[in-house]
Steps between C-alpha positions, in 0.01 A plus 500: 500500500634842406574741785407867516603766749208679663465762769429322828232751599286392202448158656410656834839505674498781755811676374400845377587814696178476703563136589217393271466289190334605177347168396402488134259220402650485150802335660295180528503471121878531498531222758332262253772548238813607687700438813495835676821631656400757762720805545474830685777737385448737793537227763791339313664843492489512880189709565281407796130421492309709593695816432457871443380565143753660267501647151758582236559870437755560231787267582424469872271282709326711765260432788 
């Protein structure tokens, strides 16, 4: 079975900045055809969950 990388929050993992998931029911269709490899770039980059929201302004990340 072919693997695809998918954001962990889309399957309900509580990894976004609020400590919540963003489950998307369309993911169930993907599970039928692919092996899903869950990944959260923010958590893998060392950010904590939950955390203060940030945004990019120019070339800087600000709170």
